[in-house]
DRENNU-470869 format. One record per residue (C-alpha): residue in three letters; x, y, z. Coordinates in nm, 2 decimals, always signed. Example, Ala and Ser with C-alpha at 12.3 -4.5 7.8 and 13.67 -1.06 7.14 Angstrom:
<nodes>
NODE residuo     px     py     pz
NODE     ALA  +1.23  -0.45  +0.78
NODE     SER  +1.37  -0.11  +0.71
</nodes>
This chain:
<nodes>
NODE residuo     px     py     pz
NODE     UNK  -1.87  -8.28 -12.24
NODE     UNK  -2.09  -8.01 -12.41
NODE     UNK  -2.10  -7.82 -12.76
NODE     UNK  -1.91  -8.06 -12.96
NODE     UNK  -1.85  -7.91 -13.33
NODE     UNK  -1.68  -8.02 -13.67
NODE     UNK  -1.63  -7.71 -13.91
NODE     UNK  -1.38  -7.69 -14.21
NODE     UNK  -1.06  -7.46 -14.05
NODE     UNK  -0.71  -7.44 -14.19
NODE     UNK  -0.46  -7.60 -14.06
NODE     UNK  -0.45  -7.37 -13.75
NODE     UNK  -0.82  -7.43 -13.60
NODE     UNK  -0.95  -7.16 -13.71
NODE     UNK  -1.32  -7.20 -13.94
NODE     UNK  -1.30  -7.11 -14.35
NODE     UNK  -1.54  -6.92 -14.42
NODE     UNK  -1.84  -7.05 -14.59
NODE     UNK  -1.65  -7.35 -14.49
NODE     UNK  -1.84  -7.66 -14.40
NODE     UNK  -1.99  -7.64 -14.03
NODE     UNK  -2.07  -8.12 -13.98
NODE     UNK  -2.44  -8.10 -13.75
NODE     UNK  -2.28  -8.26 -13.42
NODE     UNK  -2.64  -8.21 -13.27
NODE     UNK  -2.43  -8.03 -12.99
NODE     UNK  -2.77  -7.99 -12.80
NODE     UNK  -2.81  -8.38 -12.79
NODE     UNK  -3.15  -8.40 -12.94
NODE     UNK  -3.15  -8.65 -13.23
NODE     UNK  -2.87  -8.78 -13.16
NODE     UNK  -2.60  -8.96 -12.96
NODE     UNK  -2.77  -9.28 -12.91
NODE     UNK  -2.57  -9.50 -12.61
NODE     UNK  -2.40  -9.75 -12.83
NODE     UNK  -2.32 -10.04 -12.51
NODE     UNK  -2.45 -10.14 -12.17
NODE     UNK  -2.83 -10.06 -12.18
NODE     UNK  -2.83  -9.91 -11.82
NODE     UNK  -2.99  -9.56 -11.74
NODE     UNK  -2.63  -9.37 -11.76
NODE     UNK  -2.72  -9.11 -12.03
NODE     UNK  -2.83  -8.81 -11.95
NODE     UNK  -2.87  -8.42 -12.07
NODE     UNK  -2.83  -8.19 -11.80
NODE     UNK  -2.79  -7.77 -11.81
NODE     UNK  -2.54  -7.69 -11.57
NODE     UNK  -2.36  -7.32 -11.46
NODE     UNK  -2.21  -7.21 -11.80
NODE     UNK  -1.90  -7.14 -11.64
NODE     UNK  -1.90  -7.57 -11.52
NODE     UNK  -1.60  -7.65 -11.71
NODE     UNK  -1.37  -7.38 -11.61
NODE     UNK  -1.10  -7.47 -11.37
NODE     UNK  -1.21  -7.36 -11.02
NODE     UNK  -0.92  -7.35 -10.86
NODE     UNK  -0.84  -7.09 -11.09
NODE     UNK  -1.22  -6.92 -11.19
NODE     UNK  -1.36  -6.97 -10.76
NODE     UNK  -1.12  -7.00 -10.60
NODE     UNK  -1.25  -6.93 -10.27
NODE     UNK  -1.35  -7.32 -10.17
NODE     UNK  -1.48  -7.19  -9.83
NODE     UNK  -1.65  -6.92  -9.64
NODE     UNK  -1.75  -6.78  -9.27
NODE     UNK  -1.77  -6.47  -9.14
NODE     UNK  -1.95  -6.54  -8.85
NODE     UNK  -2.30  -6.50  -8.95
NODE     UNK  -2.55  -6.60  -9.19
NODE     UNK  -2.40  -6.52  -9.56
NODE     UNK  -2.68  -6.44  -9.84
NODE     UNK  -2.72  -6.72 -10.03
NODE     UNK  -2.56  -6.95  -9.87
NODE     UNK  -2.21  -6.99  -9.98
NODE     UNK  -2.06  -7.20 -10.25
NODE     UNK  -1.75  -7.11 -10.42
NODE     UNK  -1.89  -7.04 -10.75
NODE     UNK  -2.11  -6.77 -10.58
NODE     UNK  -1.92  -6.42 -10.60
NODE     UNK  -2.15  -6.20 -10.42
NODE     UNK  -2.33  -6.21 -10.06
NODE     UNK  -2.48  -5.99  -9.82
NODE     UNK  -2.53  -6.02  -9.46
NODE     UNK  -2.66  -5.79  -9.20
NODE     UNK  -2.47  -5.77  -8.83
NODE     UNK  -2.53  -5.63  -8.50
NODE     UNK  -2.48  -5.28  -8.46
NODE     UNK  -2.18  -5.40  -8.19
NODE     UNK  -1.97  -5.53  -8.50
NODE     UNK  -1.83  -5.24  -8.73
NODE     UNK  -1.56  -5.52  -8.91
NODE     UNK  -1.61  -5.88  -9.02
NODE     UNK  -1.41  -6.18  -8.86
NODE     UNK  -1.37  -6.34  -9.16
NODE     UNK  -1.23  -6.75  -9.22
NODE     UNK  -1.14  -6.88  -9.57
NODE     UNK  -0.98  -7.12  -9.79
NODE     UNK  -0.79  -7.08 -10.05
NODE     UNK  -0.68  -7.30 -10.30
NODE     UNK  -0.31  -7.39 -10.36
NODE     UNK  -0.15  -7.14 -10.43
NODE     UNK  -0.41  -6.91 -10.44
NODE     UNK  -0.33  -6.57 -10.24
NODE     UNK  -0.59  -6.31 -10.11
NODE     UNK  -0.58  -5.93 -10.05
NODE     UNK  -0.87  -5.83  -9.88
NODE     UNK  -1.06  -5.41  -9.85
NODE     UNK  -1.37  -5.28  -9.70
NODE     UNK  -1.33  -5.45  -9.41
NODE     UNK  -1.35  -5.19  -9.14
NODE     UNK  -1.61  -4.89  -9.03
NODE     UNK  -1.95  -5.00  -9.13
NODE     UNK  -2.15  -4.75  -9.08
NODE     UNK  -2.63  -4.80  -9.00
NODE     UNK  -2.76  -4.74  -9.29
NODE     UNK  -2.51  -4.75  -9.48
NODE     UNK  -2.44  -5.13  -9.70
NODE     UNK  -2.06  -5.16  -9.72
NODE     UNK  -1.89  -5.37  -9.98
NODE     UNK  -1.59  -5.60  -9.81
NODE     UNK  -1.41  -5.71 -10.10
NODE     UNK  -1.14  -6.03 -10.13
NODE     UNK  -0.94  -6.03 -10.42
NODE     UNK  -0.81  -6.35 -10.49
NODE     UNK  -0.55  -6.43 -10.70
NODE     UNK  -0.42  -6.76 -10.89
NODE     UNK  -0.20  -6.89 -11.15
NODE     UNK  -0.31  -6.57 -11.36
NODE     UNK  -0.63  -6.55 -11.32
NODE     UNK  -0.81  -6.32 -11.11
NODE     UNK  -1.11  -6.36 -10.89
NODE     UNK  -1.31  -6.14 -10.67
NODE     UNK  -1.54  -6.20 -10.40
NODE     UNK  -1.83  -5.94 -10.22
NODE     UNK  -1.97  -5.92  -9.93
NODE     UNK  -2.21  -5.65  -9.88
NODE     UNK  -2.23  -5.60  -9.46
NODE     UNK  -2.59  -5.42  -9.36
NODE     UNK  -2.50  -5.27  -8.97
NODE     UNK  -2.81  -5.30  -8.78
NODE     UNK  -2.93  -4.99  -8.58
NODE     UNK  -2.83  -5.02  -8.21
NODE     UNK  -3.16  -5.12  -8.01
NODE     UNK  -3.23  -4.87  -7.77
NODE     UNK  -3.42  -4.84  -7.42
NODE     UNK  -3.51  -4.45  -7.26
NODE     UNK  -3.28  -4.33  -7.00
NODE     UNK  -3.27  -4.03  -6.78
NODE     UNK  -3.01  -3.77  -6.80
NODE     UNK  -2.89  -3.57  -6.55
NODE     UNK  -2.60  -3.33  -6.61
NODE     UNK  -2.57  -2.94  -6.41
NODE     UNK  -2.24  -2.80  -6.22
NODE     UNK  -2.27  -2.64  -5.96
NODE     UNK  -2.58  -2.71  -5.82
NODE     UNK  -2.79  -2.95  -5.55
NODE     UNK  -3.07  -3.06  -5.75
NODE     UNK  -3.22  -3.39  -5.93
NODE     UNK  -3.58  -3.55  -6.00
NODE     UNK  -3.76  -3.84  -5.78
NODE     UNK  -4.08  -3.97  -5.78
NODE     UNK  -4.33  -4.10  -5.50
NODE     UNK  -4.50  -4.39  -5.45
NODE     UNK  -4.75  -4.57  -5.25
NODE     UNK  -4.66  -4.88  -5.07
NODE     UNK  -4.85  -5.15  -4.80
NODE     UNK  -4.70  -5.18  -4.48
NODE     UNK  -4.48  -5.50  -4.33
NODE     UNK  -4.48  -5.64  -4.70
NODE     UNK  -4.16  -5.66  -4.92
NODE     UNK  -4.04  -5.53  -5.17
NODE     UNK  -3.79  -5.50  -5.47
NODE     UNK  -3.63  -5.21  -5.62
NODE     UNK  -3.46  -5.25  -5.93
NODE     UNK  -3.34  -4.98  -6.16
NODE     UNK  -2.99  -4.95  -6.41
NODE     UNK  -2.77  -4.67  -6.32
NODE     UNK  -2.44  -4.53  -6.47
NODE     UNK  -2.24  -4.25  -6.31
NODE     UNK  -1.95  -4.08  -6.53
NODE     UNK  -1.89  -3.79  -6.34
NODE     UNK  -1.87  -3.64  -5.94
NODE     UNK  -1.87  -3.82  -5.67
NODE     UNK  -2.14  -3.72  -5.46
NODE     UNK  -2.41  -3.81  -5.70
NODE     UNK  -2.66  -4.09  -5.65
NODE     UNK  -2.92  -4.25  -5.61
NODE     UNK  -3.17  -4.32  -5.25
NODE     UNK  -3.50  -4.41  -5.11
NODE     UNK  -3.66  -4.24  -4.86
NODE     UNK  -4.01  -4.23  -4.64
NODE     UNK  -4.20  -4.38  -4.38
NODE     UNK  -4.13  -4.69  -4.61
NODE     UNK  -3.78  -4.65  -4.54
NODE     UNK  -3.85  -4.61  -4.19
NODE     UNK  -3.87  -4.20  -4.25
NODE     UNK  -3.47  -4.14  -4.36
NODE     UNK  -3.26  -4.13  -4.60
NODE     UNK  -3.12  -4.54  -4.77
NODE     UNK  -2.90  -4.47  -5.02
NODE     UNK  -2.85  -4.73  -5.27
NODE     UNK  -2.58  -4.63  -5.53
NODE     UNK  -2.31  -4.35  -5.47
NODE     UNK  -2.12  -4.26  -5.78
NODE     UNK  -2.03  -4.63  -5.83
NODE     UNK  -2.02  -4.75  -5.47
NODE     UNK  -2.35  -5.00  -5.37
NODE     UNK  -2.41  -4.85  -4.99
NODE     UNK  -2.51  -5.11  -4.78
NODE     UNK  -2.74  -5.39  -4.84
NODE     UNK  -2.76  -5.29  -5.16
NODE     UNK  -2.65  -5.49  -5.43
NODE     UNK  -2.48  -5.38  -5.80
NODE     UNK  -2.32  -5.57  -6.06
NODE     UNK  -2.08  -5.24  -6.21
NODE     UNK  -2.01  -5.53  -6.54
NODE     UNK  -2.44  -5.50  -6.59
NODE     UNK  -2.51  -5.16  -6.43
NODE     UNK  -2.81  -5.35  -6.26
NODE     UNK  -2.90  -5.23  -5.93
NODE     UNK  -3.14  -5.43  -5.65
NODE     UNK  -3.23  -5.36  -5.30
NODE     UNK  -3.49  -5.55  -5.12
NODE     UNK  -3.65  -5.41  -4.82
NODE     UNK  -3.95  -5.44  -4.62
NODE     UNK  -4.21  -5.20  -4.61
NODE     UNK  -4.22  -5.01  -4.25
NODE     UNK  -4.52  -4.78  -4.44
NODE     UNK  -4.67  -4.67  -4.68
NODE     UNK  -4.47  -4.32  -4.80
NODE     UNK  -4.19  -4.39  -5.07
NODE     UNK  -3.98  -4.17  -5.27
NODE     UNK  -3.70  -4.27  -5.52
NODE     UNK  -3.51  -3.97  -5.61
NODE     UNK  -3.14  -3.84  -5.82
NODE     UNK  -2.94  -3.66  -5.67
NODE     UNK  -2.63  -3.44  -5.76
NODE     UNK  -2.44  -3.20  -5.60
NODE     UNK  -2.12  -2.99  -5.47
NODE     UNK  -1.83  -2.84  -5.64
NODE     UNK  -1.77  -2.96  -5.98
NODE     UNK  -2.01  -3.17  -6.31
NODE     UNK  -2.22  -3.40  -6.21
NODE     UNK  -2.37  -3.65  -6.51
NODE     UNK  -2.48  -3.94  -6.46
NODE     UNK  -2.76  -4.17  -6.63
NODE     UNK  -3.02  -4.40  -6.45
NODE     UNK  -3.31  -4.61  -6.71
NODE     UNK  -3.57  -4.89  -6.57
NODE     UNK  -3.63  -4.82  -6.26
NODE     UNK  -3.86  -5.11  -6.10
NODE     UNK  -4.06  -5.18  -5.72
NODE     UNK  -4.22  -5.48  -5.72
NODE     UNK  -4.36  -5.72  -5.39
NODE     UNK  -4.05  -5.99  -5.37
NODE     UNK  -3.95  -6.21  -5.15
NODE     UNK  -3.64  -6.20  -4.93
NODE     UNK  -3.40  -6.26  -5.17
NODE     UNK  -3.48  -6.05  -5.47
NODE     UNK  -3.69  -6.29  -5.64
NODE     UNK  -4.05  -6.19  -5.75
NODE     UNK  -4.39  -6.32  -5.65
NODE     UNK  -4.65  -6.37  -5.87
NODE     UNK  -4.94  -6.17  -5.90
NODE     UNK  -4.77  -5.97  -5.65
NODE     UNK  -4.81  -5.60  -5.67
NODE     UNK  -4.62  -5.42  -5.89
NODE     UNK  -4.60  -5.02  -5.87
NODE     UNK  -4.61  -4.79  -6.14
NODE     UNK  -4.28  -4.61  -6.12
NODE     UNK  -4.29  -4.44  -6.46
NODE     UNK  -3.95  -4.64  -6.60
NODE     UNK  -3.98  -4.47  -6.94
NODE     UNK  -4.01  -4.08  -6.72
NODE     UNK  -4.32  -3.99  -6.92
NODE     UNK  -4.55  -3.86  -6.64
NODE     UNK  -4.32  -3.82  -6.30
NODE     UNK  -4.02  -3.74  -6.19
NODE     UNK  -4.01  -3.42  -6.18
NODE     UNK  -3.69  -3.24  -6.05
NODE     UNK  -3.67  -3.06  -5.69
NODE     UNK  -3.46  -2.85  -5.65
NODE     UNK  -3.31  -2.54  -5.90
NODE     UNK  -3.50  -2.54  -6.22
NODE     UNK  -3.26  -2.55  -6.46
NODE     UNK  -3.24  -2.78  -6.73
NODE     UNK  -3.03  -3.09  -6.61
NODE     UNK  -3.38  -3.33  -6.63
NODE     UNK  -3.28  -3.50  -7.03
NODE     UNK  -3.43  -3.80  -7.14
NODE     UNK  -3.29  -3.96  -7.39
NODE     UNK  -3.25  -4.28  -7.59
NODE     UNK  -2.96  -4.53  -7.55
NODE     UNK  -2.81  -4.77  -7.64
NODE     UNK  -2.90  -5.13  -7.51
NODE     UNK  -2.56  -5.21  -7.35
NODE     UNK  -2.56  -4.90  -7.25
NODE     UNK  -2.56  -4.95  -6.89
NODE     UNK  -2.30  -5.16  -6.94
NODE     UNK  -1.91  -5.13  -6.83
NODE     UNK  -1.70  -5.29  -6.99
NODE     UNK  -1.32  -5.38  -6.90
NODE     UNK  -1.12  -5.24  -7.24
NODE     UNK  -1.40  -5.02  -7.38
NODE     UNK  -1.28  -4.69  -7.33
NODE     UNK  -1.41  -4.47  -7.57
NODE     UNK  -1.77  -4.62  -7.35
NODE     UNK  -1.91  -4.69  -7.69
NODE     UNK  -2.01  -5.06  -7.63
NODE     UNK  -1.71  -5.25  -7.80
NODE     UNK  -1.40  -5.25  -7.78
NODE     UNK  -1.17  -5.10  -8.10
NODE     UNK  -0.94  -4.93  -8.22
NODE     UNK  -1.00  -4.58  -8.11
NODE     UNK  -1.02  -4.78  -7.75
NODE     UNK  -0.62  -4.80  -7.76
NODE     UNK  -0.59  -4.45  -7.92
NODE     UNK  -0.84  -4.30  -7.64
NODE     UNK  -0.56  -4.50  -7.31
NODE     UNK  -0.29  -4.35  -7.46
NODE     UNK  -0.42  -4.04  -7.46
NODE     UNK  -0.51  -4.05  -7.06
NODE     UNK  -0.15  -4.24  -7.01
NODE     UNK  +0.06  -3.94  -7.19
NODE     UNK  -0.21  -3.69  -6.94
NODE     UNK  -0.34  -3.49  -7.29
NODE     UNK  -0.64  -3.68  -7.15
NODE     UNK  -0.95  -3.71  -6.88
NODE     UNK  -1.04  -4.10  -6.78
NODE     UNK  -1.40  -4.08  -6.72
NODE     UNK  -1.47  -4.40  -6.67
NODE     UNK  -1.20  -4.59  -6.41
NODE     UNK  -1.36  -4.92  -6.43
NODE     UNK  -1.38  -4.95  -6.82
NODE     UNK  -1.05  -4.81  -6.88
NODE     UNK  -0.84  -5.07  -6.62
NODE     UNK  -0.87  -5.34  -6.83
NODE     UNK  -0.67  -5.60  -6.65
NODE     UNK  -0.93  -5.55  -6.34
NODE     UNK  -0.63  -5.48  -6.12
NODE     UNK  -0.64  -5.18  -5.92
NODE     UNK  -0.44  -4.97  -6.14
NODE     UNK  -0.49  -4.80  -6.40
NODE     UNK  -0.08  -4.78  -6.62
NODE     UNK  +0.08  -4.99  -6.86
NODE     UNK  -0.02  -5.31  -6.82
NODE     UNK  -0.38  -5.21  -6.88
NODE     UNK  -0.24  -5.10  -7.25
NODE     UNK  -0.07  -5.44  -7.31
NODE     UNK  -0.41  -5.63  -7.20
NODE     UNK  -0.65  -5.43  -7.43
NODE     UNK  -0.40  -5.49  -7.66
NODE     UNK  -0.41  -5.87  -7.63
NODE     UNK  -0.78  -5.81  -7.64
NODE     UNK  -0.79  -5.58  -7.94
NODE     UNK  -0.57  -5.93  -8.16
NODE     UNK  -0.78  -6.19  -8.06
</nodes>
């Protein structure tokens, strides 16, 4: 108990002006001795100013989980929080428990932007009392990697990088690859190290012989034993129509026959940030662009129709346009939400289920 007061009043409990006010030692400094058992049961403490209020009315949110650490940690008496979320998150998955009889309305839980904190608000009504809980959300900037982007119309062209290897040793070449347009675009090796012929690694989205290409991650890998010392790595495009492709993180290293790096083995400089090499080898147009892309750019996620790294409502809207023939499908792998051989109504149903989940 707290703030004991005794004062002269009228019959309705209203203080009488200049009436007597009896000292009840409201801060428990001089009085309020214990009168019975002599144990240490008497404690004078500092409590929150609303400690005596009805918690279910004034603090009706019993628990709250947003999937990421809240600051400060949740306490039903605390009504304002902040949270930092990854770049891929544009809304919170709110899990909460309310006091009996309480009802909640949520606002602001959508379209989070980088560098622009946004308040998600829970307005809770219980017994005629309205309470607000605010979660200020900060969406982090995307982590990026450096990628080579080739895009052009009606031209045979590309970029390449020349290296030297040791004949007789086994090497593995890896890179991240993303094909968007033109079925003849690809990545290849040529030179004496691969027998003096073209060794195509990937054409469009199809891995070539003895090459591993994981569409879900975008990473390709090829292991070979060098038959000579000269090797050129080339990304190429050509033919009628528009070509659009990306690749990143080209690496070449000495390995065993399974592609595992050999400890202290040779690592060949492939200019993975495209700073000193990777010149264009043909037509002189401005088709070569070094760009920063998000870290999961090369991942192909089924259902991510707009290819932005996240499955969201915009994918559903774009897929409807594809089915209606209003918009062309740019990435058949991501549009094929259910993973079968066709892009059809079943993919739309699958995408809806994923969004609801």
